[in-house]
gemmi code that builds the backbone of each chain (N, CA, C; Angstrom):
import gemmi

chains = {
    "A": [
        ("MET", (0.682, -0.603, -0.267), (-0.163, -0.511, 0.008), (0.657, 1.473, -0.096)),
        ("GLN", (0.452, 2.311, -0.881), (1.445, 3.895, -0.464), (0.783, 4.297, -0.488)),
        ("THR", (1.524, 5.818, 0.250), (0.778, 6.223, 1.200), (0.671, 7.754, 0.228)),
        ("ARG", (-0.124, 8.690, -0.045), (-0.692, 9.731, -0.234), (1.547, 10.385, -0.065)),
        ("ARG", (2.291, 10.156, 0.905), (2.835, 11.226, 0.517), (4.025, 10.725, -0.852)),
        ("GLU", (4.687, 8.584, -0.462), (4.997, 8.744, -1.351), (4.534, 8.224, -2.701)),
        ("MET", (3.231, 8.464, -2.808), (3.030, 9.003, -4.115), (3.474, 9.832, -4.933)),
        ("LEU", (2.990, 10.911, -4.050), (3.290, 12.504, -4.239), (5.742, 12.707, -4.766)),
        ("ALA", (6.421, 11.346, -3.521), (7.606, 12.022, -4.449), (7.645, 11.473, -5.574)),
        ("HIS", (6.741, 9.913, -5.546), (6.688, 8.998, -7.044), (6.645, 10.031, -8.424)),
        ("SER", (5.197, 10.742, -8.588), (5.082, 11.901, -9.043), (6.407, 12.821, -9.426)),
        ("ALA", (6.439, 13.023, -8.842), (7.783, 14.242, -8.537), (8.966, 14.264, -9.335)),
        ("THR", (9.288, 12.351, -9.193), (10.217, 11.811, -9.336), (10.006, 11.628, -10.458)),
        ("VAL", (9.441, 11.691, -11.619), (8.256, 10.430, -13.276), (8.477, 13.152, -13.856)),
        ("VAL", (8.110, 13.760, -12.677), (7.856, 14.561, -13.280), (9.193, 15.313, -14.029)),
        ("GLY", (10.061, 14.794, -13.389), (11.572, 15.500, -13.635), (11.815, 14.668, -14.339)),
        ("LEU", (11.519, 13.712, -14.473), (12.595, 12.825, -14.897), (11.653, 13.163, -16.908)),
        ("LEU", (10.394, 12.780, -16.838), (10.127, 13.689, -18.130), (10.687, 15.472, -18.612)),
        ("GLY", (11.100, 16.141, -17.044), (11.034, 17.246, -17.740), (13.294, 17.377, -18.174)),
        ("ALA", (13.744, 16.189, -17.890), (14.517, 15.423, -18.121), (14.935, 15.809, -19.462)),
        ("ALA", (13.987, 14.519, -19.323), (14.388, 14.397, -20.962), (12.947, 15.257, -22.638)),
        ("GLY", (13.111, 16.372, -21.765), (12.729, 18.057, -22.755), (11.741, 16.659, -23.624)),
        ("MET", (10.256, 15.615, -22.099), (9.588, 16.137, -22.604), (8.349, 16.937, -22.806)),
        ("LEU", (8.621, 18.104, -21.896), (7.540, 18.588, -21.054), (7.756, 20.155, -20.755)),
        ("PRO", (6.818, 20.543, -21.620), (7.560, 22.069, -21.953), (7.301, 22.597, -21.509)),
        ("ALA", (6.435, 22.216, -19.885), (6.589, 22.966, -18.806), (8.234, 23.796, -18.671)),
        ("ALA", (8.655, 22.312, -18.240), (9.963, 22.113, -18.977), (10.713, 23.957, -18.140)),
        ("ALA", (10.955, 23.567, -19.804), (11.592, 25.228, -20.108), (11.195, 26.279, -19.642)),
        ("GLN", (10.186, 26.735, -19.214), (9.417, 27.634, -18.891), (8.940, 27.795, -17.184)),
        ("ALA", (9.566, 27.608, -16.719), (9.941, 27.574, -14.938), (9.823, 28.698, -13.978)),
        ("ALA", (10.172, 29.292, -15.063), (9.837, 30.864, -14.251), (9.190, 31.312, -14.281)),
        ("TRP", (8.274, 30.925, -15.699), (7.009, 31.566, -15.832), (6.229, 32.203, -14.437)),
        ("ASN", (5.702, 33.183, -14.020), (5.414, 33.440, -12.100), (3.799, 33.051, -12.643)),
        ("GLU", (3.177, 31.689, -12.195), (1.457, 32.270, -12.600), (0.855, 31.482, -11.429)),
        ("ALA", (1.131, 32.298, -10.841), (0.614, 32.930, -9.573), (0.535, 34.825, -9.135)),
        ("ALA", (1.019, 35.134, -9.856), (1.171, 36.339, -10.236), (0.836, 36.482, -11.723)),
        ("PHE", (0.724, 36.378, -12.615), (-0.378, 36.579, -14.500), (-2.008, 35.492, -13.647)),
        ("SER", (-2.074, 35.412, -12.066), (-2.988, 34.726, -12.172), (-4.031, 35.822, -10.920)),
        ("ALA", (-3.665, 37.057, -10.530), (-3.817, 37.300, -9.548), (-5.097, 38.540, -10.906)),
        ("LYS", (-5.308, 39.387, -8.992), (-6.345, 40.189, -9.890), (-6.060, 41.016, -9.123)),
        ("THR", (-5.357, 41.560, -7.806), (-5.467, 42.815, -8.236), (-3.796, 43.530, -7.913)),
        ("LEU", (-3.531, 45.089, -8.434), (-2.871, 44.733, -8.270), (-0.899, 44.326, -7.102)),
        ("ALA", (-2.287, 44.530, -5.492), (-1.505, 44.720, -4.640), (-1.391, 42.555, -5.094)),
        ("ASP", (-1.921, 41.717, -5.003), (-1.312, 40.356, -5.350), (-1.211, 40.083, -6.242)),
        ("VAL", (-1.001, 40.581, -7.422), (0.933, 41.380, -7.933), (1.869, 40.766, -7.592)),
        ("VAL", (1.660, 42.095, -6.942), (2.923, 42.272, -6.278), (3.978, 41.595, -5.638)),
        ("LYS", (2.682, 41.195, -4.362), (2.847, 39.935, -3.872), (3.086, 39.229, -4.353)),
        ("ALA", (2.627, 38.411, -5.470), (3.187, 36.287, -6.210), (4.774, 37.220, -6.356)),
        ("MET", (5.040, 38.051, -6.733), (6.805, 38.992, -6.789), (7.494, 38.975, -6.697)),
        ("GLY", (6.700, 38.729, -4.473), (7.780, 38.850, -3.401), (8.759, 40.516, -3.322)),
        ("GLY", (7.524, 41.760, -4.105), (7.861, 42.970, -3.737), (7.013, 43.635, -2.710)),
        ("GLY", (7.942, 44.816, -1.819), (7.021, 45.196, -0.428), (5.671, 45.315, -1.156)),
        ("ALA", (5.828, 46.331, -0.207), (3.736, 47.585, -0.699), (3.947, 48.159, -1.125)),
        ("PRO", (3.577, 48.873, -2.117), (3.676, 49.781, -3.848), (3.165, 50.365, -2.852)),
        ("ALA", (3.996, 51.835, -3.979), (3.308, 52.758, -3.703), (3.304, 54.349, -4.484)),
        ("GLU", (2.547, 54.077, -4.632), (2.711, 55.623, -5.902), (3.545, 56.784, -5.920)),
        ("SER", (4.483, 56.779, -7.246), (5.669, 57.748, -7.754), (5.692, 58.295, -8.803)),
        ("LYS", (6.775, 59.402, -8.000), (6.825, 60.218, -9.440), (7.869, 59.859, -9.955)),
        ("ASP", (8.530, 59.101, -9.434), (9.693, 58.392, -10.714), (9.473, 57.414, -11.032)),
        ("VAL", (8.319, 56.944, -11.776), (7.634, 55.763, -12.861), (6.648, 56.655, -13.506)),
        ("THR", (6.931, 55.684, -15.082), (5.541, 57.071, -15.585), (4.813, 55.982, -16.418)),
        ("VAL", (3.292, 56.227, -16.536), (2.467, 55.180, -17.409), (2.907, 55.680, -18.733)),
        ("THR", (2.277, 55.404, -20.068), (2.496, 56.357, -20.912), (1.540, 55.136, -21.506)),
        ("GLY", (-0.131, 55.850, -22.728), (-0.459, 55.016, -23.159), (-1.795, 56.641, -24.118)),
        ("PRO", (-2.334, 55.816, -24.574), (-3.698, 56.781, -25.810), (-4.554, 57.553, -24.322)),
        ("ASP", (-5.500, 57.796, -24.406), (-6.509, 58.220, -23.226), (-7.462, 57.959, -23.433)),
        ("ILE", (-8.051, 57.803, -24.896), (-8.722, 57.040, -25.039), (-7.996, 56.090, -25.791)),
        ("ALA", (-8.654, 55.024, -26.161), (-8.569, 53.165, -26.927), (-9.516, 53.471, -28.301)),
        ("GLU", (-9.095, 52.764, -29.499), (-10.538, 52.919, -30.737), (-11.178, 51.908, -30.366)),
        ("ASN", (-9.292, 50.740, -30.288), (-9.575, 49.590, -30.723), (-8.627, 48.916, -29.037)),
        ("GLY", (-9.743, 48.410, -27.857), (-9.298, 48.198, -26.808), (-8.281, 46.651, -27.290)),
        ("ALA", (-7.972, 45.652, -29.166), (-7.264, 44.908, -28.681), (-6.148, 45.001, -29.099)),
        ("VAL", (-5.966, 46.604, -29.574), (-4.638, 46.593, -29.913), (-4.164, 48.598, -28.819)),
        ("VAL", (-3.680, 48.572, -28.003), (-3.473, 49.027, -27.193), (-2.299, 49.413, -26.235)),
        ("PRO", (-1.687, 50.863, -26.943), (-0.351, 50.310, -26.949), (-0.273, 51.992, -25.216)),
        ("VAL", (0.745, 50.605, -24.271), (1.325, 51.382, -23.652), (2.771, 51.190, -22.807)),
        ("GLY", (3.170, 51.415, -22.037), (4.315, 51.695, -22.360), (4.565, 52.195, -20.429)),
        ("ALA", (6.311, 51.666, -20.340), (5.989, 51.391, -18.794), (8.064, 52.015, -18.793)),
        ("SER", (8.405, 53.152, -17.353), (9.421, 53.704, -17.685), (9.538, 54.342, -16.378)),
        ("SER", (10.778, 54.739, -15.396), (10.936, 54.625, -14.354), (12.786, 55.309, -14.338)),
        ("SER", (12.700, 57.047, -14.004), (14.179, 56.711, -13.851), (14.478, 57.452, -12.525)),
        ("ALA", (13.916, 55.979, -12.233), (15.203, 56.109, -10.617), (15.653, 54.794, -11.150)),
        ("ALA", (16.868, 54.794, -9.938), (17.843, 53.551, -9.957), (17.838, 52.321, -9.959)),
        ("GLY", (18.302, 51.973, -10.855), (18.457, 50.234, -9.307), (16.895, 49.474, -9.887)),
        ("VAL", (16.169, 50.419, -11.180), (15.671, 49.265, -11.026), (15.526, 47.294, -11.783)),
        ("LYS", (15.657, 47.333, -11.248), (14.551, 45.460, -11.122), (13.940, 44.789, -12.479)),
        ("ARG", (12.832, 45.086, -12.371), (11.447, 45.080, -13.046), (10.598, 45.898, -13.342)),
        ("LEU", (9.323, 45.746, -14.849), (9.301, 46.711, -15.000), (7.489, 45.746, -14.994)),
        ("MET", (6.695, 46.271, -14.832), (5.212, 45.332, -14.962), (4.070, 46.267, -15.705)),
        ("LEU", (3.554, 46.052, -16.729), (2.707, 46.430, -16.997), (1.069, 45.979, -16.476)),
        ("LEU", (0.425, 46.562, -16.001), (-0.878, 45.696, -15.047), (-2.656, 46.690, -15.875)),
        ("VAL", (-3.130, 45.603, -15.687), (-4.678, 46.299, -16.884), (-5.791, 45.623, -15.849)),
        ("GLU", (-5.656, 46.691, -14.678), (-6.973, 46.737, -13.216), (-8.291, 45.702, -13.871)),
        ("LYS", (-9.159, 46.129, -14.946), (-10.408, 45.572, -15.057), (-10.035, 44.146, -15.990)),
        ("ASN", (-8.993, 43.549, -16.448), (-8.326, 42.766, -17.320), (-9.002, 41.184, -16.395)),
        ("PRO", (-9.332, 40.039, -16.992), (-9.849, 38.777, -16.170), (-9.024, 38.652, -15.046)),
        ("ASN", (-7.253, 38.680, -15.574), (-6.467, 38.968, -14.771), (-5.224, 40.363, -15.492)),
        ("ALA", (-4.522, 40.206, -13.640), (-4.601, 42.291, -13.857), (-2.932, 42.125, -15.195)),
        ("LEU", (-2.123, 41.131, -14.151), (-1.027, 41.354, -14.916), (-0.572, 40.814, -16.644)),
        ("ALA", (-0.183, 42.273, -17.362), (-0.119, 42.325, -18.818), (1.768, 40.838, -18.849)),
        ("ALA", (2.310, 42.168, -18.521), (3.807, 41.418, -18.454), (4.251, 42.175, -17.755)),
        ("SER", (5.590, 41.832, -17.761), (6.837, 41.970, -16.470), (7.652, 41.569, -16.950)),
        ("PHE", (8.223, 42.448, -17.503), (10.395, 42.470, -18.246), (11.590, 42.735, -16.859)),
        ("ASP", (12.248, 41.952, -16.819), (13.304, 41.613, -16.146), (14.131, 42.124, -16.485)),
        ("LEU", (15.110, 43.557, -15.777), (15.390, 44.269, -16.866), (17.427, 43.966, -16.034)),
        ("THR", (18.076, 44.165, -16.896), (19.579, 44.783, -16.352), (19.937, 45.339, -16.293)),
        ("ASP", (21.395, 45.435, -16.078), (21.360, 47.435, -16.080), (22.402, 47.105, -16.649)),
        ("LYS", (22.225, 46.837, -18.043), (22.602, 46.574, -19.508), (21.136, 47.590, -21.445)),
        ("VAL", (19.788, 47.659, -19.499), (19.154, 47.616, -20.864), (18.408, 49.284, -19.656)),
        ("GLU", (17.685, 49.906, -20.436), (16.739, 51.336, -19.869), (15.545, 50.653, -19.420)),
        ("ALA", (15.503, 51.520, -18.014), (13.969, 50.983, -17.723), (13.211, 51.465, -19.059)),
        ("ASN", (12.409, 51.829, -19.541), (11.880, 52.249, -20.768), (11.473, 51.226, -21.565)),
        ("VAL", (9.868, 50.347, -20.813), (9.059, 49.613, -22.155), (8.177, 50.159, -22.730)),
        ("THR", (8.078, 49.482, -23.847), (6.807, 49.628, -24.755), (6.278, 48.167, -24.673)),
        ("THR", (4.608, 47.980, -24.981), (3.832, 47.130, -25.880), (2.684, 46.905, -25.991)),
        ("ARG", (2.392, 46.189, -26.835), (1.157, 46.297, -26.564), (0.160, 45.159, -25.962)),
        ("VAL", (-1.813, 45.965, -25.812), (-1.631, 44.895, -24.064), (-3.306, 45.029, -25.324)),
        ("LYS", (-4.087, 44.360, -24.516), (-5.487, 43.648, -24.690), (-6.388, 44.646, -24.146)),
        ("MET", (-7.576, 45.510, -23.890), (-8.541, 45.624, -22.650), (-9.918, 45.750, -22.987)),
        ("GLY", (-9.983, 44.668, -22.305), (-11.913, 44.201, -22.100), (-12.694, 45.763, -22.018)),
        ("GLN", (-12.785, 46.297, -21.520), (-13.232, 47.591, -20.998), (-12.047, 49.241, -20.924)),
        ("SER", (-12.803, 49.487, -20.213), (-12.162, 50.992, -19.620), (-11.431, 50.947, -18.298)),
        ("SER", (-10.689, 50.658, -18.258), (-9.147, 50.725, -16.861), (-7.947, 51.523, -16.901)),
        ("ASN", (-8.236, 51.395, -15.215), (-7.147, 51.779, -15.153), (-5.761, 51.469, -15.710)),
        ("VAL", (-4.532, 50.991, -15.372), (-3.439, 51.302, -16.653), (-2.192, 50.853, -15.848)),
        ("TYR", (-1.563, 50.192, -14.876), (-0.779, 50.524, -13.525), (0.452, 50.072, -14.843)),
        ("ALA", (2.147, 51.027, -14.414), (2.972, 50.772, -14.486), (3.869, 49.950, -12.813)),
        ("VAL", (4.640, 49.353, -13.029), (4.712, 48.583, -11.329), (5.905, 48.794, -11.709)),
        ("ALA", (7.934, 49.433, -11.050), (8.740, 49.521, -10.624), (9.008, 48.630, -9.642)),
        ("MET", (9.560, 47.325, -9.859), (10.168, 46.690, -8.495), (11.890, 47.070, -8.645)),
        ("MET", (12.220, 47.736, -7.269), (13.760, 47.596, -7.285), (14.624, 46.639, -7.047)),
        ("GLY", (16.085, 46.904, -7.046), (16.508, 45.415, -5.998), (16.111, 45.432, -4.908)),
        ("ASP", (15.904, 46.420, -3.939), (15.981, 46.370, -2.316), (15.027, 45.731, -2.349)),
        ("GLY", (13.635, 45.514, -3.418), (12.606, 44.876, -3.715), (11.418, 46.376, -2.841)),
        ("LYS", (11.123, 47.309, -3.045), (10.952, 48.511, -2.673), (9.842, 48.657, -4.458)),
        ("VAL", (8.383, 48.401, -3.675), (7.942, 49.013, -5.417), (7.152, 50.376, -5.747)),
        ("MET", (7.528, 50.786, -6.768), (6.461, 51.740, -7.076), (6.049, 51.202, -8.067)),
        ("TYR", (4.233, 52.467, -7.797), (3.863, 52.666, -9.780), (2.776, 53.631, -9.695)),
        ("ALA", (2.527, 53.727, -10.903), (1.623, 54.786, -11.195), (0.757, 54.433, -12.305)),
        ("VAL", (0.178, 55.233, -12.593), (-1.595, 54.916, -12.673), (-2.409, 55.798, -13.857)),
        ("LYS", (-2.563, 55.414, -14.861), (-3.621, 56.176, -15.873), (-5.258, 56.006, -15.808)),
        ("GLU", (-5.822, 56.103, -16.726), (-6.653, 55.975, -17.196), (-7.460, 56.059, -18.117)),
        ("ILE", (-7.478, 54.853, -18.682), (-7.291, 54.840, -21.010), (-8.645, 54.468, -20.774)),
        ("LYS", (-9.225, 54.768, -21.502), (-10.816, 54.142, -21.865), (-10.634, 53.895, -23.792)),
        ("VAL", (-11.601, 52.346, -23.768), (-11.864, 52.215, -24.368), (-13.253, 52.011, -25.454)),
        ("THR", (-12.549, 52.229, -26.995), (-14.652, 52.577, -27.417), (-14.495, 50.830, -27.390)),
        ("LEU", (-13.885, 50.762, -28.197), (-14.199, 48.938, -28.283), (-13.225, 47.900, -28.089)),
        ("GLY", (-14.165, 46.897, -26.959), (-13.429, 46.340, -25.926), (-12.898, 45.260, -27.133)),
        ("GLY", (-11.564, 44.341, -26.910), (-10.424, 43.862, -26.983), (-11.051, 42.460, -27.211)),
        ("CYS", (-11.517, 41.693, -25.695), (-11.695, 40.765, -26.079), (-13.399, 39.689, -26.176)),
        ("GLY", (-13.705, 40.813, -27.258), (-14.558, 39.700, -26.976), (-15.009, 38.900, -28.280)),
        ("GLY", (-15.796, 38.578, -29.058), (-15.688, 37.191, -30.276), (-15.598, 36.650, -29.829)),
    ],
    "B": [
        ("MET", (6.578, 25.856, -37.193), (7.361, 27.162, -36.508), (6.861, 28.346, -36.903)),
        ("ALA", (6.580, 29.311, -36.503), (5.313, 30.498, -36.417), (7.068, 30.812, -37.770)),
        ("ASP", (5.791, 32.012, -37.552), (6.730, 33.031, -38.480), (7.924, 33.817, -38.280)),
        ("PRO", (8.806, 34.521, -38.910), (10.180, 34.933, -38.574), (9.357, 36.471, -38.153)),
        ("MET", (10.624, 36.995, -36.955), (9.866, 37.826, -35.947), (11.008, 39.517, -36.253)),
        ("ARG", (9.781, 40.454, -36.856), (10.789, 41.399, -37.278), (11.390, 42.331, -35.879)),
        ("ILE", (12.419, 42.139, -36.285), (13.888, 43.243, -34.959), (14.169, 44.748, -36.139)),
        ("ARG", (13.939, 46.011, -34.807), (14.997, 46.658, -35.434), (15.620, 47.399, -34.494)),
        ("ALA", (16.751, 47.584, -35.090), (17.348, 48.052, -33.750), (18.249, 49.333, -34.756)),
        ("GLN", (18.263, 50.477, -34.070), (19.030, 51.696, -34.595), (19.384, 52.122, -33.289)),
        ("VAL", (20.716, 52.781, -33.541), (21.776, 53.590, -32.216), (20.756, 55.066, -32.348)),
        ("ALA", (20.859, 55.294, -30.950), (20.319, 56.961, -30.959), (20.940, 56.795, -29.577)),
        ("GLY", (22.398, 58.309, -29.987), (22.729, 58.465, -28.745), (23.353, 57.239, -28.647)),
        ("ASP", (24.385, 56.349, -26.913), (24.661, 55.487, -26.512), (24.176, 54.746, -26.307)),
        ("LYS", (22.767, 54.530, -26.355), (21.875, 53.514, -26.665), (21.858, 53.287, -28.489)),
        ("ALA", (21.039, 52.175, -27.628), (20.052, 51.511, -29.599), (18.726, 50.778, -28.920)),
        ("THR", (18.208, 51.927, -29.749), (16.669, 51.629, -29.922), (16.044, 49.990, -30.236)),
        ("VAL", (15.600, 49.031, -29.970), (15.004, 47.515, -30.119), (13.940, 47.528, -30.536)),
        ("ARG", (13.073, 47.386, -31.872), (11.670, 47.464, -31.386), (11.352, 45.978, -32.477)),
        ("VAL", (10.682, 44.780, -31.600), (10.724, 44.256, -32.172), (8.515, 44.048, -32.776)),
        ("LEU", (8.391, 42.658, -33.162), (7.468, 42.789, -34.105), (6.870, 41.448, -34.130)),
        ("MET", (6.863, 40.473, -33.353), (6.030, 39.935, -33.428), (5.719, 38.426, -33.908)),
        ("SER", (5.294, 37.761, -34.944), (4.353, 37.290, -35.416), (3.814, 35.089, -33.923)),
        ("HIS", (2.950, 35.396, -33.527), (1.914, 35.122, -33.144), (0.339, 35.359, -32.290)),
        ("GLU", (-0.748, 34.202, -32.188), (-1.701, 34.087, -32.174), (-2.844, 34.875, -30.823)),
        ("MET", (-1.477, 34.903, -29.711), (-1.805, 35.198, -28.186), (-3.441, 34.658, -28.593)),
        ("GLU", (-3.593, 34.248, -28.214), (-5.774, 33.096, -27.714), (-4.818, 33.843, -26.257)),
        ("THR", (-6.669, 34.093, -25.874), (-6.145, 34.542, -24.194), (-7.125, 32.802, -23.235)),
        ("GLY", (-6.872, 31.992, -24.199), (-8.035, 31.165, -23.223), (-9.890, 32.118, -22.631)),
        ("GLN", (-10.411, 33.057, -23.439), (-11.436, 33.837, -22.445), (-12.362, 33.399, -23.827)),
        ("ARG", (-11.325, 33.387, -25.051), (-13.080, 33.803, -25.917), (-13.412, 31.931, -26.857)),
        ("LYS", (-14.379, 31.933, -26.952), (-15.494, 30.673, -27.496), (-15.473, 30.268, -29.193)),
        ("ASP", (-15.619, 29.654, -29.368), (-15.690, 29.170, -30.614), (-16.841, 29.681, -31.215)),
        ("SER", (-16.972, 28.867, -32.499), (-18.437, 28.967, -32.812), (-19.434, 28.042, -31.898)),
        ("SER", (-19.224, 27.551, -31.889), (-20.078, 25.683, -30.677), (-19.715, 26.694, -29.601)),
        ("GLY", (-19.301, 27.144, -28.838), (-19.437, 27.911, -28.026), (-18.659, 27.150, -26.318)),
        ("LYS", (-17.117, 25.931, -27.755), (-16.531, 25.527, -26.595), (-15.164, 26.819, -26.361)),
        ("ALA", (-14.937, 26.595, -25.066), (-13.909, 27.392, -24.961), (-12.521, 27.635, -25.477)),
        ("ILE", (-11.878, 29.047, -26.167), (-11.341, 28.168, -27.053), (-9.304, 28.247, -26.117)),
        ("PRO", (-8.511, 26.879, -25.780), (-7.823, 27.088, -25.139), (-6.234, 28.568, -25.540)),
        ("ALA", (-6.334, 28.757, -24.575), (-4.288, 29.777, -24.556), (-3.934, 28.775, -25.253)),
        ("TRP", (-2.776, 30.538, -25.782), (-1.999, 30.140, -26.558), (-1.435, 31.430, -26.626)),
        ("PHE", (-0.668, 31.535, -26.077), (0.661, 32.838, -26.124), (1.924, 32.670, -25.451)),
        ("ILE", (2.829, 33.861, -25.787), (4.325, 33.680, -25.780), (4.225, 33.790, -23.775)),
        ("GLN", (4.766, 33.268, -23.667), (5.201, 33.716, -21.592), (6.480, 34.090, -21.780)),
        ("GLU", (7.488, 34.149, -22.757), (8.855, 35.203, -22.314), (10.306, 34.989, -23.301)),
        ("VAL", (10.267, 36.291, -23.003), (10.721, 36.554, -24.440), (12.538, 37.153, -23.762)),
        ("THR", (13.190, 37.359, -24.946), (14.318, 36.928, -24.384), (15.475, 38.266, -24.913)),
        ("VAL", (15.376, 39.454, -24.452), (17.043, 40.181, -26.075), (17.890, 39.658, -25.443)),
        ("ALA", (18.818, 38.691, -26.270), (20.189, 39.667, -25.976), (21.090, 39.673, -26.813)),
        ("HIS", (22.308, 41.015, -26.680), (23.375, 42.012, -27.057), (24.694, 41.279, -26.795)),
        ("ASN", (25.123, 40.526, -28.217), (26.199, 39.913, -29.111), (26.536, 39.105, -27.976)),
        ("GLY", (24.987, 38.197, -27.140), (25.249, 36.412, -27.238), (24.989, 36.826, -25.172)),
        ("ALA", (25.095, 37.883, -24.909), (24.438, 38.235, -22.853), (23.342, 39.062, -23.067)),
        ("PRO", (22.138, 37.613, -22.239), (21.097, 38.340, -22.273), (21.024, 40.123, -21.614)),
        ("VAL", (19.798, 40.587, -21.644), (19.864, 41.382, -21.324), (18.843, 42.092, -21.052)),
        ("MET", (17.785, 41.649, -21.109), (16.232, 41.515, -20.656), (14.878, 40.268, -20.879)),
        ("THR", (14.653, 39.670, -19.797), (13.352, 38.479, -19.432), (12.372, 39.270, -19.720)),
        ("ALA", (11.295, 38.958, -20.519), (9.934, 39.296, -20.753), (9.188, 37.922, -19.870)),
        ("GLN", (7.746, 38.619, -19.159), (7.054, 37.172, -19.107), (5.933, 38.102, -19.418)),
        ("TRP", (4.899, 37.123, -20.067), (3.962, 37.777, -20.524), (2.520, 36.735, -20.103)),
        ("GLY", (1.786, 37.813, -20.076), (0.452, 36.976, -19.804), (-0.184, 36.518, -21.127)),
        ("PRO", (-1.694, 36.437, -21.448), (-2.416, 36.262, -22.636), (-3.048, 37.808, -22.600)),
        ("SER", (-2.475, 38.584, -22.116), (-3.045, 39.958, -22.158), (-2.255, 40.695, -23.258)),
        ("VAL", (-1.290, 40.511, -23.648), (-0.998, 40.937, -24.667), (-1.270, 40.709, -26.060)),
        ("SER", (-1.142, 42.029, -27.024), (-1.780, 41.800, -28.052), (-1.683, 40.925, -28.609)),
        ("LYS", (-2.080, 40.308, -30.197), (-2.229, 40.023, -31.360), (-1.335, 39.892, -31.817)),
        ("ASN", (-0.098, 38.696, -32.503), (0.988, 39.459, -32.934), (2.031, 40.955, -32.886)),
        ("PRO", (2.617, 40.589, -31.454), (3.045, 41.131, -30.196), (4.438, 41.798, -30.201)),
        ("PHE", (4.250, 43.186, -30.154), (5.070, 44.315, -30.111), (5.723, 44.609, -28.783)),
        ("MET", (7.637, 45.001, -28.959), (7.300, 45.146, -27.653), (9.425, 46.131, -27.820)),
        ("GLN", (9.345, 47.303, -27.710), (9.886, 47.770, -28.057), (11.323, 47.981, -26.373)),
        ("CYS", (13.072, 48.679, -26.508), (13.456, 48.397, -25.129), (14.975, 49.538, -25.893)),
        ("ALA", (15.397, 49.199, -25.387), (16.641, 50.393, -25.134), (17.526, 50.079, -24.388)),
        ("ILE", (18.662, 49.476, -25.487), (20.143, 48.502, -24.567), (21.121, 49.677, -24.657)),
        ("LYS", (21.723, 50.491, -23.444), (23.119, 50.797, -23.160), (23.953, 50.393, -24.204)),
        ("GLY", (24.665, 51.030, -24.101), (25.928, 51.194, -24.671), (26.030, 50.205, -25.846)),
        ("ALA", (24.756, 50.168, -26.801), (25.274, 48.978, -28.153), (26.104, 50.017, -29.230)),
        ("LYS", (26.158, 49.096, -30.413), (27.397, 50.169, -30.923), (26.586, 49.645, -32.749)),
        ("ALA", (25.854, 50.156, -33.959), (26.361, 49.885, -34.869), (27.307, 48.081, -35.606)),
        ("GLY", (26.029, 47.586, -35.840), (27.438, 46.484, -36.296), (26.941, 44.935, -35.165)),
        ("ASP", (26.436, 45.449, -33.835), (26.410, 44.707, -32.639), (25.243, 43.579, -33.216)),
        ("LYS", (25.078, 42.675, -32.440), (23.818, 41.616, -32.946), (23.366, 41.679, -31.480)),
        ("VAL", (21.426, 41.509, -32.019), (20.639, 41.947, -30.915), (19.620, 40.339, -31.643)),
        ("THR", (19.654, 39.312, -30.073), (18.601, 38.535, -30.284), (17.323, 38.369, -29.595)),
        ("VAL", (16.077, 38.235, -30.060), (15.206, 37.842, -29.637), (14.536, 36.840, -29.546)),
        ("SER", (14.394, 36.196, -28.816), (13.939, 34.419, -28.654), (12.710, 34.207, -27.363)),
        ("TRP", (11.808, 33.474, -27.654), (10.421, 33.795, -26.999), (10.220, 32.493, -26.848)),
        ("THR", (9.273, 31.910, -26.317), (9.009, 30.664, -26.077), (7.295, 31.158, -26.213)),
        ("ASP", (6.426, 30.203, -26.059), (5.290, 29.947, -25.279), (4.676, 28.717, -24.724)),
        ("ASN", (2.763, 29.080, -24.357), (2.236, 27.964, -23.616), (2.780, 26.679, -23.740)),
        ("LYS", (2.981, 26.760, -25.410), (2.355, 25.340, -25.601), (3.806, 24.456, -25.935)),
        ("GLY", (5.472, 25.955, -25.759), (6.668, 24.519, -25.491), (7.016, 25.981, -26.984)),
        ("ASP", (6.961, 25.942, -27.808), (7.236, 26.771, -29.327), (8.331, 27.735, -29.333)),
        ("LYS", (9.074, 27.526, -29.796), (10.292, 28.262, -29.367), (11.038, 29.586, -30.815)),
        ("ARG", (11.144, 30.422, -31.274), (11.244, 31.125, -31.861), (12.674, 32.192, -32.263)),
        ("THR", (13.963, 32.224, -32.670), (14.611, 33.066, -32.534), (15.037, 33.703, -33.592)),
        ("ASP", (15.040, 34.808, -33.131), (15.300, 35.766, -35.054), (16.964, 36.565, -34.498)),
        ("GLU", (18.095, 36.768, -35.192), (18.542, 38.506, -34.902), (18.821, 38.636, -36.110)),
        ("ALA", (19.161, 39.959, -35.601), (19.107, 41.427, -36.790), (20.795, 42.155, -36.254)),
        ("THR", (21.210, 43.303, -37.338), (21.667, 43.802, -36.709), (22.411, 45.004, -36.089)),
        ("VAL", (22.629, 46.036, -35.762), (22.026, 47.106, -34.776), (23.238, 48.073, -36.098)),
        ("SER", (21.507, 48.984, -35.923), (22.505, 49.879, -37.534), (22.322, 51.483, -37.360)),
    ],
}
model = gemmi.Model(1)
for chain_id, residues in chains.items():
    chain = gemmi.Chain(chain_id)
    for i, (resn, *xyz) in enumerate(residues, 1):
        res = gemmi.Residue()
        res.name, res.seqid = resn, gemmi.SeqId(i, " ")
        for name, pos in zip(("N", "CA", "C"), xyz):
            atom = gemmi.Atom()
            atom.name, atom.element = name, gemmi.Element(name[0])
            atom.pos, atom.b_iso = gemmi.Position(*pos), 0.0
            res.add_atom(atom)
        chain.add_residue(res)
    model.add_chain(chain)
structure = gemmi.Structure()
structure.add_model(model)
structure.setup_entities()
């Protein structure tokens, strides 16, 4: 008779072997932070990413249009003037999962990234900067969407 | 294998601006097809930017990044002739790597 503990240990070994053999795509993406990407609010995302309490700051800027005609393609950017930013994140408050993208920076790149996101409805968009010491700063901007990007 | 990325890297002062346009469906998993079944999520999870072979930035993306994603960043100290490599991995394990020369 197998205990639950043994069974878990066995399945972990099997998963490990499969991963080693390159049979599990997930093994290649171990770094993808599922908890952060399934979180619903700014505070939860920051917690899942291992940061401290977020504080609004002028050192962080969120760029984007005031009104987006097409919610499927909304150009947004995050940048920070502070030194030592380790990570920049973009969050859309009213999307099913708030976190859209997270950029791990090194000192070789500027703390300034731009991408395009989908927005289901008009919402606040946050740019969040995580510093090397765990301090978290954010900026917020409201973007109005005329046509939602999650329909169909 | 997915279509190639379009990468443009241009020197601007002491840095190079890198613009990447990827070709990917970026299905969120929230949409339903005509028979009412949810279309499974299919999106890029990880993007890596390397400068002359050394990784300078890693990004993790969720499904709410737009279809055919665009990304812009700036690499400090990159000069004309340097190589910029961008690779992505999606949640099905598909990968793609493309390289461009800084101009």
